[in-house]
PDB file as gemmi writes it, atoms N, CA and C in Angstrom:
CRYST1    1.000    1.000    1.000  90.00  90.00  90.00 P 1                      
ATOM      1  N   MET A   1       4.938   6.403 -10.079  1.00  0.00           N  
ATOM      2  CA  MET A   1       4.549   5.422  -9.746  1.00  0.00           C  
ATOM      3  C   MET A   1       5.259   4.327  -8.910  1.00  0.00           C  
ATOM      4  N   PRO A   2       6.129   4.817  -8.286  1.00  0.00           N  
ATOM      5  CA  PRO A   2       6.775   3.492  -7.981  1.00  0.00           C  
ATOM      6  C   PRO A   2       6.453   2.396  -7.149  1.00  0.00           C  
ATOM      7  N   VAL A   3       6.815   1.474  -8.006  1.00  0.00           N  
ATOM      8  CA  VAL A   3       6.082  -0.149  -7.080  1.00  0.00           C  
ATOM      9  C   VAL A   3       7.635  -0.838  -6.091  1.00  0.00           C  
ATOM     10  N   ILE A   4       7.084  -0.977  -5.065  1.00  0.00           N  
ATOM     11  CA  ILE A   4       7.497  -1.029  -3.777  1.00  0.00           C  
ATOM     12  C   ILE A   4       8.082  -2.474  -4.157  1.00  0.00           C  
ATOM     13  N   PHE A   5       6.842  -3.463  -4.116  1.00  0.00           N  
ATOM     14  CA  PHE A   5       7.464  -5.276  -4.692  1.00  0.00           C  
ATOM     15  C   PHE A   5       6.494  -6.062  -5.494  1.00  0.00           C  
ATOM     16  N   ARG A   6       6.720  -7.022  -5.708  1.00  0.00           N  
ATOM     17  CA  ARG A   6       5.158  -7.848  -5.818  1.00  0.00           C  
ATOM     18  C   ARG A   6       5.275  -9.194  -5.470  1.00  0.00           C  
ATOM     19  N   TYR A   7       3.923  -9.371  -5.683  1.00  0.00           N  
ATOM     20  CA  TYR A   7       4.113 -10.637  -4.746  1.00  0.00           C  
ATOM     21  C   TYR A   7       2.058 -11.502  -5.199  1.00  0.00           C  
ATOM     22  N   GLN A   8       2.484 -12.861  -6.010  1.00  0.00           N  
ATOM     23  CA  GLN A   8       1.454 -13.532  -6.277  1.00  0.00           C  
ATOM     24  C   GLN A   8       0.220 -13.152  -7.161  1.00  0.00           C  
ATOM     25  N   GLY A   9       1.160 -11.772  -8.049  1.00  0.00           N  
ATOM     26  CA  GLY A   9       0.316 -11.436  -8.988  1.00  0.00           C  
ATOM     27  C   GLY A   9      -0.506 -10.243  -8.544  1.00  0.00           C  
ATOM     28  N   TYR A  10       0.237  -9.795  -7.200  1.00  0.00           N  
ATOM     29  CA  TYR A  10      -0.385  -8.636  -6.595  1.00  0.00           C  
ATOM     30  C   TYR A  10       0.791  -7.727  -6.582  1.00  0.00           C  
ATOM     31  N   ARG A  11       0.474  -6.079  -6.942  1.00  0.00           N  
ATOM     32  CA  ARG A  11       1.672  -5.532  -7.198  1.00  0.00           C  
ATOM     33  C   ARG A  11       1.574  -3.872  -6.154  1.00  0.00           C  
ATOM     34  N   PHE A  12       2.447  -3.677  -4.918  1.00  0.00           N  
ATOM     35  CA  PHE A  12       2.090  -2.863  -4.102  1.00  0.00           C  
ATOM     36  C   PHE A  12       2.857  -1.704  -4.578  1.00  0.00           C  
ATOM     37  N   PHE A  13       2.876  -0.601  -4.351  1.00  0.00           N  
ATOM     38  CA  PHE A  13       2.558   1.229  -5.483  1.00  0.00           C  
ATOM     39  C   PHE A  13       2.415   1.837  -4.348  1.00  0.00           C  
ATOM     40  N   PHE A  14       2.856   2.964  -4.618  1.00  0.00           N  
ATOM     41  CA  PHE A  14       2.258   4.008  -4.065  1.00  0.00           C  
ATOM     42  C   PHE A  14       2.643   5.628  -5.312  1.00  0.00           C  
ATOM     43  N   PHE A  15       1.524   6.154  -5.314  1.00  0.00           N  
ATOM     44  CA  PHE A  15       1.424   7.088  -5.995  1.00  0.00           C  
ATOM     45  C   PHE A  15       2.644   8.469  -5.921  1.00  0.00           C  
ATOM     46  N   SER A  16       2.923   8.552  -7.160  1.00  0.00           N  
ATOM     47  CA  SER A  16       4.115   9.590  -6.386  1.00  0.00           C  
ATOM     48  C   SER A  16       3.539  11.264  -6.335  1.00  0.00           C  
ATOM     49  N   ASN A  17       2.357  11.386  -6.676  1.00  0.00           N  
ATOM     50  CA  ASN A  17       1.621  12.960  -6.559  1.00  0.00           C  
ATOM     51  C   ASN A  17       0.535  12.869  -6.518  1.00  0.00           C  
ATOM     52  N   GLU A  18       0.413  12.269  -5.233  1.00  0.00           N  
ATOM     53  CA  GLU A  18      -0.951  11.950  -4.059  1.00  0.00           C  
ATOM     54  C   GLU A  18      -1.022  12.612  -3.220  1.00  0.00           C  
ATOM     55  N   GLY A  19      -1.658  13.624  -3.817  1.00  0.00           N  
ATOM     56  CA  GLY A  19      -2.275  14.604  -2.605  1.00  0.00           C  
ATOM     57  C   GLY A  19      -1.431  15.290  -1.966  1.00  0.00           C  
ATOM     58  N   ASP A  20      -2.145  16.905  -2.007  1.00  0.00           N  
ATOM     59  CA  ASP A  20      -1.759  17.965  -1.465  1.00  0.00           C  
ATOM     60  C   ASP A  20      -2.378  19.014  -0.916  1.00  0.00           C  
ATOM     61  N   PRO A  21      -1.393  19.217   0.729  1.00  0.00           N  
ATOM     62  CA  PRO A  21      -0.070  18.156   0.743  1.00  0.00           C  
ATOM     63  C   PRO A  21      -0.194  16.613   0.536  1.00  0.00           C  
ATOM     64  N   LEU A  22       0.576  16.424   0.297  1.00  0.00           N  
ATOM     65  CA  LEU A  22       0.928  14.439   0.702  1.00  0.00           C  
ATOM     66  C   LEU A  22       0.633  14.120   1.820  1.00  0.00           C  
ATOM     67  N   GLU A  23      -0.490  12.657   1.178  1.00  0.00           N  
ATOM     68  CA  GLU A  23      -1.068  12.329   2.377  1.00  0.00           C  
ATOM     69  C   GLU A  23       0.112  11.160   2.900  1.00  0.00           C  
ATOM     70  N   ALA A  24      -0.914  10.876   4.402  1.00  0.00           N  
ATOM     71  CA  ALA A  24       0.231  10.135   5.015  1.00  0.00           C  
ATOM     72  C   ALA A  24       0.849   8.986   4.241  1.00  0.00           C  
ATOM     73  N   CYS A  25       1.556   8.480   5.168  1.00  0.00           N  
ATOM     74  CA  CYS A  25       2.107   6.743   4.620  1.00  0.00           C  
ATOM     75  C   CYS A  25       0.906   6.036   4.500  1.00  0.00           C  
ATOM     76  N   HIS A  26       1.107   5.224   2.848  1.00  0.00           N  
ATOM     77  CA  HIS A  26       0.294   4.408   2.362  1.00  0.00           C  
ATOM     78  C   HIS A  26       0.396   4.150   1.250  1.00  0.00           C  
ATOM     79  N   ILE A  27      -0.264   2.647   1.235  1.00  0.00           N  
ATOM     80  CA  ILE A  27       0.280   1.693  -0.065  1.00  0.00           C  
ATOM     81  C   ILE A  27      -0.972   1.425  -0.598  1.00  0.00           C  
ATOM     82  N   HIS A  28      -0.633   1.137  -1.592  1.00  0.00           N  
ATOM     83  CA  HIS A  28      -1.863   0.449  -3.033  1.00  0.00           C  
ATOM     84  C   HIS A  28      -2.036  -0.867  -3.003  1.00  0.00           C  
ATOM     85  N   ILE A  29      -2.589  -1.618  -3.730  1.00  0.00           N  
ATOM     86  CA  ILE A  29      -2.219  -3.079  -3.890  1.00  0.00           C  
ATOM     87  C   ILE A  29      -3.475  -2.815  -5.041  1.00  0.00           C  
ATOM     88  N   ARG A  30      -2.831  -3.763  -6.387  1.00  0.00           N  
ATOM     89  CA  ARG A  30      -3.740  -4.142  -7.344  1.00  0.00           C  
ATOM     90  C   ARG A  30      -3.351  -5.663  -7.758  1.00  0.00           C  
ATOM     91  N   LYS A  31      -4.680  -5.476  -8.192  1.00  0.00           N  
ATOM     92  CA  LYS A  31      -4.264  -7.085  -9.059  1.00  0.00           C  
ATOM     93  C   LYS A  31      -5.069  -6.899 -10.158  1.00  0.00           C  
ATOM     94  N   GLY A  32      -5.383  -7.161 -11.235  1.00  0.00           N  
ATOM     95  CA  GLY A  32      -6.201  -6.648 -12.671  1.00  0.00           C  
ATOM     96  C   GLY A  32      -6.563  -5.660 -11.715  1.00  0.00           C  
ATOM     97  N   GLY A  33      -8.286  -5.834 -11.782  1.00  0.00           N  
ATOM     98  CA  GLY A  33      -9.264  -5.021 -12.115  1.00  0.00           C  
ATOM     99  C   GLY A  33      -9.607  -3.963 -10.418  1.00  0.00           C  
ATOM    100  N   ALA A  34      -8.924  -5.046  -9.403  1.00  0.00           N  
ATOM    101  CA  ALA A  34      -9.324  -5.442  -8.182  1.00  0.00           C  
ATOM    102  C   ALA A  34      -8.246  -4.206  -7.260  1.00  0.00           C  
ATOM    103  N   VAL A  35      -8.546  -3.436  -6.223  1.00  0.00           N  
ATOM    104  CA  VAL A  35      -7.544  -2.484  -6.220  1.00  0.00           C  
ATOM    105  C   VAL A  35      -7.853  -2.137  -4.165  1.00  0.00           C  
ATOM    106  N   ALA A  36      -7.433  -2.002  -3.645  1.00  0.00           N  
ATOM    107  CA  ALA A  36      -7.159  -1.669  -1.872  1.00  0.00           C  
ATOM    108  C   ALA A  36      -6.068  -0.163  -1.607  1.00  0.00           C  
ATOM    109  N   LYS A  37      -6.217   0.054  -0.704  1.00  0.00           N  
ATOM    110  CA  LYS A  37      -5.202   0.849   0.040  1.00  0.00           C  
ATOM    111  C   LYS A  37      -5.456   0.642   0.763  1.00  0.00           C  
ATOM    112  N   PHE A  38      -4.328   0.629   1.764  1.00  0.00           N  
ATOM    113  CA  PHE A  38      -3.915   0.587   3.541  1.00  0.00           C  
ATOM    114  C   PHE A  38      -3.196   1.908   3.797  1.00  0.00           C  
ATOM    115  N   TRP A  39      -3.379   2.329   5.003  1.00  0.00           N  
ATOM    116  CA  TRP A  39      -2.686   3.230   5.704  1.00  0.00           C  
ATOM    117  C   TRP A  39      -1.501   2.765   6.662  1.00  0.00           C  
ATOM    118  N   LEU A  40      -0.634   3.371   6.666  1.00  0.00           N  
ATOM    119  CA  LEU A  40       0.355   2.511   7.832  1.00  0.00           C  
ATOM    120  C   LEU A  40       0.387   3.007   9.366  1.00  0.00           C  
ATOM    121  N   LYS A  41       0.129   4.343   9.209  1.00  0.00           N  
ATOM    122  CA  LYS A  41       0.286   5.316  10.140  1.00  0.00           C  
ATOM    123  C   LYS A  41      -0.660   5.755  10.268  1.00  0.00           C  
ATOM    124  N   PRO A  42      -1.437   6.078  12.297  1.00  0.00           N  
ATOM    125  CA  PRO A  42      -0.842   5.510  12.805  1.00  0.00           C  
ATOM    126  C   PRO A  42      -0.969   3.758  13.571  1.00  0.00           C  
ATOM    127  N   LYS A  43      -1.689   3.620  12.552  1.00  0.00           N  
ATOM    128  CA  LYS A  43      -1.687   2.101  12.554  1.00  0.00           C  
ATOM    129  C   LYS A  43      -1.913   1.317  11.484  1.00  0.00           C  
ATOM    130  N   ILE A  44      -1.676   0.719  10.392  1.00  0.00           N  
ATOM    131  CA  ILE A  44      -1.807  -0.667   9.747  1.00  0.00           C  
ATOM    132  C   ILE A  44      -3.583  -0.250   9.234  1.00  0.00           C  
ATOM    133  N   GLN A  45      -4.215   0.298   8.523  1.00  0.00           N  
ATOM    134  CA  GLN A  45      -6.118  -0.023   8.536  1.00  0.00           C  
ATOM    135  C   GLN A  45      -6.162   0.157   7.031  1.00  0.00           C  
ATOM    136  N   LEU A  46      -6.707  -0.628   6.270  1.00  0.00           N  
ATOM    137  CA  LEU A  46      -7.205  -0.700   5.376  1.00  0.00           C  
ATOM    138  C   LEU A  46      -8.302   0.761   5.097  1.00  0.00           C  
ATOM    139  N   ALA A  47      -8.010   1.287   4.397  1.00  0.00           N  
ATOM    140  CA  ALA A  47      -8.552   3.168   4.011  1.00  0.00           C  
ATOM    141  C   ALA A  47      -9.228   2.170   2.619  1.00  0.00           C  
ATOM    142  N   GLN A  48      -9.088   1.873   1.796  1.00  0.00           N  
ATOM    143  CA  GLN A  48     -10.536   1.653   0.423  1.00  0.00           C  
ATOM    144  C   GLN A  48     -10.137   0.250  -0.078  1.00  0.00           C  
ATOM    145  N   THR A  49     -11.378   0.180  -0.736  1.00  0.00           N  
ATOM    146  CA  THR A  49     -11.305  -0.934  -1.136  1.00  0.00           C  
ATOM    147  C   THR A  49     -11.845  -1.544  -2.706  1.00  0.00           C  
ATOM    148  N   TYR A  50     -12.092  -2.098  -3.808  1.00  0.00           N  
ATOM    149  CA  TYR A  50     -12.621  -2.425  -4.373  1.00  0.00           C  
ATOM    150  C   TYR A  50     -12.588  -3.691  -5.291  1.00  0.00           C  
ATOM    151  N   ASP A  51     -13.622  -4.456  -4.725  1.00  0.00           N  
ATOM    152  CA  ASP A  51     -13.635  -5.691  -5.465  1.00  0.00           C  
ATOM    153  C   ASP A  51     -12.529  -6.662  -5.174  1.00  0.00           C  
ATOM    154  N   MET A  52     -12.188  -6.872  -3.807  1.00  0.00           N  
ATOM    155  CA  MET A  52     -11.410  -7.378  -3.336  1.00  0.00           C  
ATOM    156  C   MET A  52     -12.345  -8.443  -2.158  1.00  0.00           C  
ATOM    157  N   SER A  53     -11.407  -9.775  -1.720  1.00  0.00           N  
ATOM    158  CA  SER A  53     -12.863 -10.896  -0.959  1.00  0.00           C  
ATOM    159  C   SER A  53     -12.175 -10.255   0.115  1.00  0.00           C  
ATOM    160  N   PRO A  54     -12.859 -10.325   1.636  1.00  0.00           N  
ATOM    161  CA  PRO A  54     -12.514 -10.120   2.959  1.00  0.00           C  
ATOM    162  C   PRO A  54     -11.043 -10.823   3.200  1.00  0.00           C  
ATOM    163  N   ILE A  55     -11.102 -12.270   2.379  1.00  0.00           N  
ATOM    164  CA  ILE A  55      -9.747 -13.415   2.482  1.00  0.00           C  
ATOM    165  C   ILE A  55      -8.581 -12.610   1.876  1.00  0.00           C  
ATOM    166  N   GLU A  56      -8.874 -11.818   0.879  1.00  0.00           N  
ATOM    167  CA  GLU A  56      -7.664 -11.189   0.195  1.00  0.00           C  
ATOM    168  C   GLU A  56      -7.220 -10.664   1.489  1.00  0.00           C  
ATOM    169  N   LEU A  57      -8.212  -9.238   1.587  1.00  0.00           N  
ATOM    170  CA  LEU A  57      -7.883  -8.461   2.418  1.00  0.00           C  
ATOM    171  C   LEU A  57      -6.804  -8.805   3.323  1.00  0.00           C  
ATOM    172  N   ARG A  58      -7.400  -9.807   4.181  1.00  0.00           N  
ATOM    173  CA  ARG A  58      -6.534 -10.359   4.993  1.00  0.00           C  
ATOM    174  C   ARG A  58      -4.988 -10.697   4.796  1.00  0.00           C  
ATOM    175  N   LYS A  59      -5.030 -11.243   3.843  1.00  0.00           N  
ATOM    176  CA  LYS A  59      -3.723 -11.776   3.186  1.00  0.00           C  
ATOM    177  C   LYS A  59      -3.172 -10.505   3.371  1.00  0.00           C  
ATOM    178  N   LEU A  60      -3.700  -9.425   2.714  1.00  0.00           N  
ATOM    179  CA  LEU A  60      -3.222  -8.591   2.236  1.00  0.00           C  
ATOM    180  C   LEU A  60      -2.344  -7.807   3.708  1.00  0.00           C  
ATOM    181  N   MET A  61      -3.463  -7.684   4.523  1.00  0.00           N  
ATOM    182  CA  MET A  61      -2.929  -6.978   5.493  1.00  0.00           C  
ATOM    183  C   MET A  61      -1.550  -7.919   6.091  1.00  0.00           C  
ATOM    184  N   LYS A  62      -1.942  -8.573   6.053  1.00  0.00           N  
ATOM    185  CA  LYS A  62      -0.375  -9.209   7.158  1.00  0.00           C  
ATOM    186  C   LYS A  62       0.731  -8.890   5.711  1.00  0.00           C  
ATOM    187  N   LEU A  63       0.740  -8.981   4.368  1.00  0.00           N  
ATOM    188  CA  LEU A  63       1.683  -8.777   4.028  1.00  0.00           C  
ATOM    189  C   LEU A  63       2.246  -7.083   4.378  1.00  0.00           C  
ATOM    190  N   VAL A  64       1.003  -6.619   4.588  1.00  0.00           N  
ATOM    191  CA  VAL A  64       1.517  -4.912   4.812  1.00  0.00           C  
ATOM    192  C   VAL A  64       2.655  -5.263   6.304  1.00  0.00           C  
ATOM    193  N   GLU A  65       1.960  -5.606   6.607  1.00  0.00           N  
ATOM    194  CA  GLU A  65       2.378  -5.686   8.343  1.00  0.00           C  
ATOM    195  C   GLU A  65       3.466  -6.225   8.059  1.00  0.00           C  
ATOM    196  N   GLN A  66       4.089  -7.518   7.371  1.00  0.00           N  
ATOM    197  CA  GLN A  66       5.058  -7.948   7.574  1.00  0.00           C  
ATOM    198  C   GLN A  66       6.652  -7.129   6.514  1.00  0.00           C  
ATOM    199  N   ASN A  67       5.626  -6.620   5.902  1.00  0.00           N  
ATOM    200  CA  ASN A  67       6.636  -5.275   4.612  1.00  0.00           C  
ATOM    201  C   ASN A  67       6.507  -3.882   5.695  1.00  0.00           C  
ATOM    202  N   GLN A  68       6.013  -3.733   6.671  1.00  0.00           N  
ATOM    203  CA  GLN A  68       6.214  -2.141   7.013  1.00  0.00           C  
ATOM    204  C   GLN A  68       7.202  -1.476   6.965  1.00  0.00           C  
ATOM    205  N   THR A  69       8.696  -2.233   7.227  1.00  0.00           N  
ATOM    206  CA  THR A  69       9.906  -1.094   7.554  1.00  0.00           C  
ATOM    207  C   THR A  69      10.355  -0.748   6.039  1.00  0.00           C  
ATOM    208  N   LEU A  70       9.850  -2.121   5.565  1.00  0.00           N  
ATOM    209  CA  LEU A  70      10.250  -2.087   3.920  1.00  0.00           C  
ATOM    210  C   LEU A  70       9.750  -0.757   3.047  1.00  0.00           C  
ATOM    211  N   ILE A  71       8.240  -0.722   3.260  1.00  0.00           N  
ATOM    212  CA  ILE A  71       7.294   0.262   2.517  1.00  0.00           C  
ATOM    213  C   ILE A  71       7.726   1.771   2.727  1.00  0.00           C  
ATOM    214  N   GLU A  72       7.661   1.725   5.077  1.00  0.00           N  
ATOM    215  CA  GLU A  72       8.261   2.940   5.225  1.00  0.00           C  
ATOM    216  C   GLU A  72       9.623   3.515   4.608  1.00  0.00           C  
ATOM    217  N   GLU A  73      10.273   2.652   4.230  1.00  0.00           N  
ATOM    218  CA  GLU A  73      11.976   3.430   4.187  1.00  0.00           C  
ATOM    219  C   GLU A  73      11.431   3.456   2.758  1.00  0.00           C  
ATOM    220  N   LYS A  74      10.923   2.824   1.997  1.00  0.00           N  
ATOM    221  CA  LYS A  74      10.748   3.690   0.491  1.00  0.00           C  
ATOM    222  C   LYS A  74      10.149   4.614   0.030  1.00  0.00           C  
ATOM    223  N   TRP A  75       9.571   5.120   1.206  1.00  0.00           N  
ATOM    224  CA  TRP A  75       8.025   5.731   1.046  1.00  0.00           C  
ATOM    225  C   TRP A  75       9.385   7.102   1.419  1.00  0.00           C  
ATOM    226  N   ASP A  76       9.818   7.132   2.367  1.00  0.00           N  
ATOM    227  CA  ASP A  76      10.852   8.371   2.666  1.00  0.00           C  
ATOM    228  C   ASP A  76      11.622   8.440   2.202  1.00  0.00           C  
ATOM    229  N   GLU A  77      12.365   7.165   0.920  1.00  0.00           N  
ATOM    230  CA  GLU A  77      13.309   7.433   0.218  1.00  0.00           C  
ATOM    231  C   GLU A  77      12.591   8.215  -0.630  1.00  0.00           C  
ATOM    232  N   TYR A  78      11.473   8.262  -1.219  1.00  0.00           N  
ATOM    233  CA  TYR A  78      11.096   8.642  -2.957  1.00  0.00           C  
ATOM    234  C   TYR A  78      10.731  10.260  -2.139  1.00  0.00           C  
ATOM    235  N   PHE A  79      10.015   9.801  -1.497  1.00  0.00           N  
ATOM    236  CA  PHE A  79       9.343  11.644  -1.006  1.00  0.00           C  
ATOM    237  C   PHE A  79      11.119  12.595   0.156  1.00  0.00           C  
ATOM    238  N   SER A  80      11.878  12.021   0.241  1.00  0.00           N  
ATOM    239  CA  SER A  80      13.179  12.914   0.971  1.00  0.00           C  
ATOM    240  C   SER A  80      12.632  12.705   2.493  1.00  0.00           C  
ATOM    241  N   LEU A  81      12.025  12.188   3.087  1.00  0.00           N  
ATOM    242  CA  LEU A  81      11.705  12.599   4.476  1.00  0.00           C  
ATOM    243  C   LEU A  81      12.895  12.343   5.753  1.00  0.00           C  
TER     244      LEU A  81                                                      
END                                                                             
């Protein structure tokens, strides 16, 4: 489970074996028991969430937008795309 970065207690990561075939580029975010998943393509959008407030999700969406290039580079590097 590669961790891309951490921010204020949030861990931004993806699973190394998720989906068969591999799901499209996305990022999971966890803080404690709260989780969210954002798709990056064709546009950044929330895929699912558990126990996160709308305020948190807006903040996380902005962080994903700001780090989209990094996330995609790490994804491609990990999966050799």
